[in-house]
The first five atom37 places (N, CA, C, CB, O) and aatype in JSON, in Angstrom:
{
  "aatype": [12, 3, 9, 6, 0, 18, 6, 12, 0, 10, 5, 16, 0, 5, 11, 9, 15, 13, 0, 18, 6, 3, 10, 13, 7, 3, 16, 15, 11, 1, 11, 19, 13, 7, 0, 9, 13, 3, 1, 13, 10, 10, 14, 19, 3, 14, 0, 7, 15, 12, 6, 14, 18, 3, 0, 9, 9, 0, 10, 17, 1, 8, 15, 14, 3, 6, 18, 3, 5, 12, 19, 1, 6, 10, 6, 11, 13, 15, 10, 9],
  "atom_mask": [
    [1, 1, 1, 1, 1],
    [1, 1, 1, 1, 1],
    [1, 1, 1, 1, 1],
    [1, 1, 1, 1, 1],
    [1, 1, 1, 1, 1],
    [1, 1, 1, 1, 1],
    [1, 1, 1, 1, 1],
    [1, 1, 1, 1, 1],
    [1, 1, 1, 1, 1],
    [1, 1, 1, 1, 1],
    [1, 1, 1, 1, 1],
    [1, 1, 1, 1, 1],
    [1, 1, 1, 1, 1],
    [1, 1, 1, 1, 1],
    [1, 1, 1, 1, 1],
    [1, 1, 1, 1, 1],
    [1, 1, 1, 1, 1],
    [1, 1, 1, 1, 1],
    [1, 1, 1, 1, 1],
    [1, 1, 1, 1, 1],
    [1, 1, 1, 1, 1],
    [1, 1, 1, 1, 1],
    [1, 1, 1, 1, 1],
    [1, 1, 1, 1, 1],
    [1, 1, 1, 0, 1],
    [1, 1, 1, 1, 1],
    [1, 1, 1, 1, 1],
    [1, 1, 1, 1, 1],
    [1, 1, 1, 1, 1],
    [1, 1, 1, 1, 1],
    [1, 1, 1, 1, 1],
    [1, 1, 1, 1, 1],
    [1, 1, 1, 1, 1],
    [1, 1, 1, 0, 1],
    [1, 1, 1, 1, 1],
    [1, 1, 1, 1, 1],
    [1, 1, 1, 1, 1],
    [1, 1, 1, 1, 1],
    [1, 1, 1, 1, 1],
    [1, 1, 1, 1, 1],
    [1, 1, 1, 1, 1],
    [1, 1, 1, 1, 1],
    [1, 1, 1, 1, 1],
    [1, 1, 1, 1, 1],
    [1, 1, 1, 1, 1],
    [1, 1, 1, 1, 1],
    [1, 1, 1, 1, 1],
    [1, 1, 1, 0, 1],
    [1, 1, 1, 1, 1],
    [1, 1, 1, 1, 1],
    [1, 1, 1, 1, 1],
    [1, 1, 1, 1, 1],
    [1, 1, 1, 1, 1],
    [1, 1, 1, 1, 1],
    [1, 1, 1, 1, 1],
    [1, 1, 1, 1, 1],
    [1, 1, 1, 1, 1],
    [1, 1, 1, 1, 1],
    [1, 1, 1, 1, 1],
    [1, 1, 1, 1, 1],
    [1, 1, 1, 1, 1],
    [1, 1, 1, 1, 1],
    [1, 1, 1, 1, 1],
    [1, 1, 1, 1, 1],
    [1, 1, 1, 1, 1],
    [1, 1, 1, 1, 1],
    [1, 1, 1, 1, 1],
    [1, 1, 1, 1, 1],
    [1, 1, 1, 1, 1],
    [1, 1, 1, 1, 1],
    [1, 1, 1, 1, 1],
    [1, 1, 1, 1, 1],
    [1, 1, 1, 1, 1],
    [1, 1, 1, 1, 1],
    [1, 1, 1, 1, 1],
    [1, 1, 1, 1, 1],
    [1, 1, 1, 1, 1],
    [1, 1, 1, 1, 1],
    [1, 1, 1, 1, 1],
    [1, 1, 1, 1, 1]
  ],
  "atom_positions": [
    [[0.85, -1.18, 0.0], [0.0, 0.0, 0.0], [0.89, 1.24, 0.0], [-0.96, 0.0, 1.22], [1.87, 1.31, 0.74]],
    [[0.55, 2.18, -0.82], [1.25, 3.44, -0.91], [0.83, 4.33, 0.26], [0.97, 4.15, -2.27], [-0.32, 4.75, 0.36]],
    [[1.78, 4.59, 1.15], [1.48, 5.36, 2.37], [0.99, 6.77, 2.03], [2.73, 5.44, 3.26], [0.07, 7.27, 2.68]],
    [[1.59, 7.39, 1.04], [1.16, 8.74, 0.67], [-0.28, 8.75, 0.16], [2.1, 9.32, -0.39], [-1.05, 9.65, 0.5]],
    [[-0.63, 7.76, -0.66], [-2.01, 7.67, -1.16], [-2.97, 7.42, -0.01], [-2.14, 6.55, -2.22], [-4.07, 7.98, 0.02]],
    [[-2.57, 6.59, 0.93], [-3.4, 6.29, 2.1], [-3.62, 7.55, 2.94], [-2.76, 5.18, 2.96], [-4.74, 7.83, 3.36]],
    [[-2.55, 8.29, 3.18], [-2.66, 9.54, 3.94], [-3.58, 10.54, 3.23], [-1.26, 10.16, 4.17], [-4.38, 11.22, 3.87]],
    [[-3.45, 10.63, 1.92], [-4.29, 11.54, 1.15], [-5.75, 11.12, 1.25], [-3.84, 11.59, -0.33], [-6.64, 11.97, 1.39]],
    [[-6.01, 9.82, 1.16], [-7.39, 9.32, 1.28], [-7.96, 9.63, 2.66], [-7.45, 7.8, 1.01], [-9.12, 10.02, 2.78]],
    [[-7.16, 9.46, 3.7], [-7.61, 9.76, 5.06], [-7.94, 11.25, 5.2], [-6.54, 9.36, 6.09], [-8.97, 11.6, 5.78]],
    [[-7.07, 12.1, 4.68], [-7.31, 13.55, 4.76], [-8.55, 13.96, 3.97], [-6.09, 14.32, 4.24], [-9.34, 14.8, 4.42]],
    [[-8.72, 13.37, 2.79], [-9.88, 13.7, 1.97], [-11.17, 13.21, 2.63], [-9.75, 13.09, 0.58], [-12.18, 13.92, 2.62]],
    [[-11.14, 12.01, 3.2], [-12.31, 11.48, 3.9], [-12.67, 12.39, 5.08], [-12.04, 10.04, 4.4], [-13.85, 12.64, 5.33]],
    [[-11.68, 12.86, 5.79], [-11.94, 13.77, 6.9], [-12.52, 15.09, 6.4], [-10.65, 14.03, 7.71], [-13.45, 15.63, 7.0]],
    [[-11.98, 15.6, 5.3], [-12.48, 16.85, 4.71], [-13.94, 16.71, 4.3], [-11.62, 17.25, 3.5], [-14.75, 17.6, 4.54]],
    [[-14.28, 15.57, 3.67], [-15.66, 15.32, 3.25], [-16.57, 15.22, 4.46], [-15.74, 14.04, 2.4], [-17.66, 15.8, 4.48]],
    [[-16.14, 14.47, 5.47], [-16.95, 14.3, 6.68], [-17.21, 15.63, 7.37], [-16.26, 13.34, 7.65], [-18.34, 15.9, 7.79]],
    [[-16.18, 16.45, 7.49], [-16.35, 17.76, 8.12], [-17.27, 18.65, 7.3], [-14.99, 18.44, 8.3], [-18.11, 19.36, 7.86]],
    [[-17.12, 18.61, 5.97], [-17.98, 19.43, 5.11], [-19.43, 18.98, 5.26], [-17.54, 19.32, 3.63], [-20.34, 19.81, 5.33]],
    [[-19.65, 17.67, 5.32], [-21.01, 17.15, 5.49], [-21.61, 17.65, 6.8], [-21.0, 15.6, 5.46], [-22.76, 18.09, 6.83]],
    [[-20.83, 17.58, 7.88], [-21.33, 18.07, 9.17], [-21.58, 19.57, 9.14], [-20.33, 17.73, 10.29], [-22.61, 20.04, 9.63]],
    [[-20.66, 20.31, 8.56], [-20.79, 21.77, 8.51], [-21.98, 22.23, 7.68], [-19.52, 22.39, 7.95], [-22.63, 23.22, 8.01]],
    [[-22.28, 21.5, 6.6], [-23.35, 21.9, 5.69], [-24.67, 21.18, 5.94], [-22.92, 21.66, 4.27], [-25.62, 21.36, 5.19]],
    [[-24.73, 20.38, 6.99], [-25.92, 19.59, 7.27], [-27.17, 20.46, 7.43], [-25.71, 18.76, 8.53], [-28.26, 20.04, 7.05]],
    [[-27.02, 21.64, 7.96], [-28.16, 22.53, 8.18], [-28.73, 23.11, 6.9], [0.0, 0.0, 0.0], [-29.87, 23.59, 6.89]],
    [[-27.97, 23.07, 5.83], [-28.43, 23.57, 4.53], [-29.15, 22.42, 3.82], [-27.23, 24.13, 3.66], [-28.5, 21.51, 3.31]],
    [[-30.46, 22.48, 3.79], [-31.27, 21.37, 3.28], [-30.9, 20.98, 1.85], [-32.73, 21.72, 3.34], [-30.81, 19.8, 1.54]],
    [[-30.69, 21.96, 0.99], [-30.39, 21.63, -0.41], [-29.04, 20.94, -0.54], [-30.41, 22.9, -1.27], [-28.9, 19.99, -1.31]],
    [[-28.04, 21.4, 0.21], [-26.73, 20.75, 0.16], [-26.77, 19.38, 0.82], [-25.67, 21.63, 0.85], [-26.09, 18.45, 0.37]],
    [[-27.56, 19.25, 1.88], [-27.7, 17.94, 2.53], [-28.3, 16.93, 1.56], [-28.58, 18.06, 3.8], [-27.91, 15.76, 1.56]],
    [[-29.26, 17.37, 0.74], [-29.86, 16.48, -0.25], [-28.85, 16.03, -1.29], [-31.05, 17.16, -0.93], [-28.85, 14.87, -1.71]],
    [[-27.98, 16.94, -1.72], [-26.96, 16.58, -2.7], [-25.98, 15.6, -2.08], [-26.21, 17.85, -3.21], [-25.63, 14.59, -2.69]],
    [[-25.53, 15.89, -0.86], [-24.66, 14.94, -0.16], [-25.35, 13.58, -0.07], [-24.31, 15.46, 1.27], [-24.74, 12.55, -0.36]],
    [[-26.61, 13.57, 0.32], [-27.35, 12.32, 0.47], [-27.41, 11.53, -0.82], [0.0, 0.0, 0.0], [-27.22, 10.31, -0.81]],
    [[-27.67, 12.21, -1.92], [-27.75, 11.53, -3.22], [-26.39, 10.94, -3.6], [-28.23, 12.5, -4.31], [-26.31, 9.81, -4.08]],
    [[-25.34, 11.71, -3.39], [-23.99, 11.22, -3.73], [-23.6, 10.09, -2.79], [-22.96, 12.37, -3.64], [-23.08, 9.07, -3.25]],
    [[-23.84, 10.26, -1.5], [-23.5, 9.19, -0.56], [-24.29, 7.92, -0.85], [-23.77, 9.66, 0.88], [-23.74, 6.82, -0.79]],
    [[-25.57, 8.06, -1.16], [-26.38, 6.87, -1.48], [-25.78, 6.12, -2.67], [-27.84, 7.27, -1.78], [-25.67, 4.89, -2.65]],
    [[-25.41, 6.84, -3.67], [-24.9, 6.21, -4.89], [-23.54, 5.55, -4.68], [-24.8, 7.23, -6.0], [-23.29, 4.45, -5.19]],
    [[-22.65, 6.21, -3.93], [-21.29, 5.7, -3.81], [-21.02, 4.91, -2.53], [-20.34, 6.84, -3.89], [-20.22, 3.98, -2.54]],
    [[-21.67, 5.27, -1.43], [-21.33, 4.63, -0.16], [-22.22, 3.44, 0.19], [-21.41, 5.64, 0.94], [-21.78, 2.54, 0.9]],
    [[-23.46, 3.42, -0.29], [-24.32, 2.28, 0.02], [-23.77, 0.94, -0.47], [-25.69, 2.5, -0.58], [-23.98, -0.07, 0.2]],
    [[-23.08, 0.89, -1.62], [-22.51, -0.4, -2.01], [-21.48, -0.96, -1.02], [-21.87, -0.26, -3.37], [-21.35, -2.18, -0.89]],
    [[-20.75, -0.08, -0.32], [-19.78, -0.57, 0.67], [-20.36, -0.64, 2.07], [-18.54, 0.33, 0.67], [-19.78, -1.25, 2.96]],
    [[-21.52, -0.01, 2.27], [-22.2, -0.02, 3.57], [-23.71, -0.11, 3.34], [-21.84, 1.27, 4.4], [-24.43, 0.86, 3.57]],
    [[-24.18, -1.28, 2.89], [-25.6, -1.41, 2.53], [-26.56, -1.11, 3.67], [-25.85, -2.8, 2.04], [-27.68, -0.64, 3.43]],
    [[-26.15, -1.36, 4.9], [-27.02, -1.11, 6.04], [-27.02, 0.37, 6.45], [-26.6, -1.97, 7.22], [-27.87, 0.81, 7.22]],
    [[-26.06, 1.12, 5.92], [-25.96, 2.53, 6.29], [-25.58, 2.73, 7.74], [0.0, 0.0, 0.0], [-25.96, 3.73, 8.35]],
    [[-24.84, 1.79, 8.3], [-24.53, 1.84, 9.72], [-23.17, 2.47, 10.03], [-24.57, 0.46, 10.29], [-22.86, 2.76, 11.19]],
    [[-22.37, 2.69, 9.01], [-21.04, 3.27, 9.23], [-21.12, 4.79, 9.25], [-20.06, 2.81, 8.14], [-22.02, 5.39, 8.65]],
    [[-20.19, 5.39, 9.94], [-20.03, 6.84, 9.87], [-19.54, 7.17, 8.45], [-19.03, 7.37, 10.97], [-18.85, 6.36, 7.84]],
    [[-19.89, 8.35, 7.92], [-19.44, 8.69, 6.57], [-17.93, 8.52, 6.38], [-19.84, 10.1, 6.24], [-17.5, 8.0, 5.35]],
    [[-17.14, 8.95, 7.34], [-15.68, 8.84, 7.25], [-15.27, 7.39, 6.99], [-15.0, 9.37, 8.53], [-14.49, 7.12, 6.08]],
    [[-15.8, 6.47, 7.78], [-15.43, 5.06, 7.65], [-15.9, 4.48, 6.31], [-16.02, 4.26, 8.79], [-15.19, 3.7, 5.69]],
    [[-17.08, 4.87, 5.88], [-17.6, 4.39, 4.6], [-16.77, 4.94, 3.44], [-19.09, 4.78, 4.43], [-16.55, 4.24, 2.45]],
    [[-16.33, 6.17, 3.54], [-15.49, 6.76, 2.49], [-14.17, 6.01, 2.39], [-15.24, 8.26, 2.78], [-13.71, 5.73, 1.28]],
    [[-13.56, 5.69, 3.51], [-12.31, 4.92, 3.51], [-12.56, 3.53, 2.93], [-11.73, 4.82, 4.94], [-11.74, 3.03, 2.16]],
    [[-13.67, 2.9, 3.29], [-14.0, 1.58, 2.75], [-14.16, 1.67, 1.23], [-15.29, 1.02, 3.4], [-13.7, 0.78, 0.5]],
    [[-14.8, 2.72, 0.74], [-14.96, 2.9, -0.7], [-13.59, 3.04, -1.35], [-15.83, 4.14, -1.0], [-13.34, 2.42, -2.39]],
    [[-12.71, 3.83, -0.78], [-11.36, 4.02, -1.33], [-10.63, 2.69, -1.41], [-10.56, 5.02, -0.47], [-9.96, 2.41, -2.4]],
    [[-10.75, 1.89, -0.37], [-10.05, 0.59, -0.36], [-10.62, -0.39, -1.39], [-10.14, -0.03, 1.04], [-9.86, -1.09, -2.06]],
    [[-11.94, -0.43, -1.51], [-12.59, -1.44, -2.35], [-12.8, -1.0, -3.79], [-13.9, -1.81, -1.74], [-12.85, -1.84, -4.7]],
    [[-12.93, 0.29, -4.0], [-13.24, 0.76, -5.36], [-12.66, 2.16, -5.57], [-14.78, 0.78, -5.59], [-13.39, 3.15, -5.57]],
    [[-11.35, 2.23, -5.76], [-10.7, 3.55, -5.87], [-11.23, 4.42, -7.01], [-9.23, 3.35, -6.06], [-11.27, 5.64, -6.88]],
    [[-11.63, 3.81, -8.11], [-12.17, 4.61, -9.21], [-13.5, 5.27, -8.82], [-12.38, 3.73, -10.46], [-13.74, 6.43, -9.15]],
    [[-14.34, 4.53, -8.11], [-15.61, 5.09, -7.62], [-15.34, 6.19, -6.6], [-16.49, 3.99, -7.0], [-16.03, 7.22, -6.58]],
    [[-14.36, 5.97, -5.75], [-13.96, 6.98, -4.76], [-13.56, 8.27, -5.48], [-12.79, 6.46, -3.88], [-14.02, 9.36, -5.11]],
    [[-12.71, 8.16, -6.5], [-12.27, 9.34, -7.25], [-13.46, 10.05, -7.89], [-11.25, 8.94, -8.32], [-13.52, 11.28, -7.9]],
    [[-14.39, 9.28, -8.42], [-15.58, 9.87, -9.05], [-16.43, 10.61, -8.01], [-16.42, 8.78, -9.74], [-16.93, 11.7, -8.28]],
    [[-16.58, 10.03, -6.83], [-17.35, 10.68, -5.78], [-16.7, 12.01, -5.39], [-17.46, 9.76, -4.55], [-17.39, 13.02, -5.24]],
    [[-15.39, 12.01, -5.24], [-14.68, 13.24, -4.88], [-14.88, 14.29, -5.97], [-13.17, 12.97, -4.66], [-15.13, 15.46, -5.66]],
    [[-14.78, 13.9, -7.23], [-15.0, 14.85, -8.33], [-16.41, 15.44, -8.28], [-14.77, 14.16, -9.69], [-16.6, 16.64, -8.5]],
    [[-17.39, 14.6, -8.0], [-18.77, 15.11, -7.94], [-18.97, 16.05, -6.75], [-19.75, 13.94, -7.84], [-19.66, 17.06, -6.88]],
    [[-18.38, 15.74, -5.62], [-18.48, 16.63, -4.47], [-17.82, 17.98, -4.79], [-17.83, 15.99, -3.23], [-18.33, 19.03, -4.4]],
    [[-16.71, 17.94, -5.49], [-16.05, 19.18, -5.89], [-16.9, 19.94, -6.91], [-14.64, 18.88, -6.48], [-17.0, 21.16, -6.85]],
    [[-17.49, 19.22, -7.84], [-18.32, 19.84, -8.87], [-19.46, 20.64, -8.26], [-18.88, 18.77, -9.81], [-19.8, 21.72, -8.75]],
    [[-20.04, 20.13, -7.19], [-21.15, 20.81, -6.52], [-20.66, 21.74, -5.39], [-22.12, 19.78, -5.95], [-21.46, 22.23, -4.58]],
    [[-19.35, 21.98, -5.37], [-18.73, 22.89, -4.38], [-19.06, 22.48, -2.94], [-19.18, 24.34, -4.62], [-19.29, 23.34, -2.09]],
    [[-19.09, 21.18, -2.7], [-19.36, 20.7, -1.34], [-18.07, 20.49, -0.56], [-20.16, 19.41, -1.39], [-18.07, 20.47, 0.67]],
    [[-16.99, 20.34, -1.28], [-15.65, 20.26, -0.64], [-14.7, 21.15, -1.4], [-15.11, 18.79, -0.61], [-13.53, 21.24, -1.04]]
  ]
}
């Protein structure tokens, strides 16, 4: 495992988690987060029982291309 890539994934997951918490009060942004999380995180956490941070890391480990796509979409909607 590439330590630098792992560190970057951890930092990005934390950034996404913090942004989600910070923007939770904004209903429209929460809906966009929800749609993106449903599409990308439910496959790695079907029960929805993981914290977003943990599910994001699981996505990175199991499907790095999907992880990259999720990050691009979050950036596209100015959520991170």
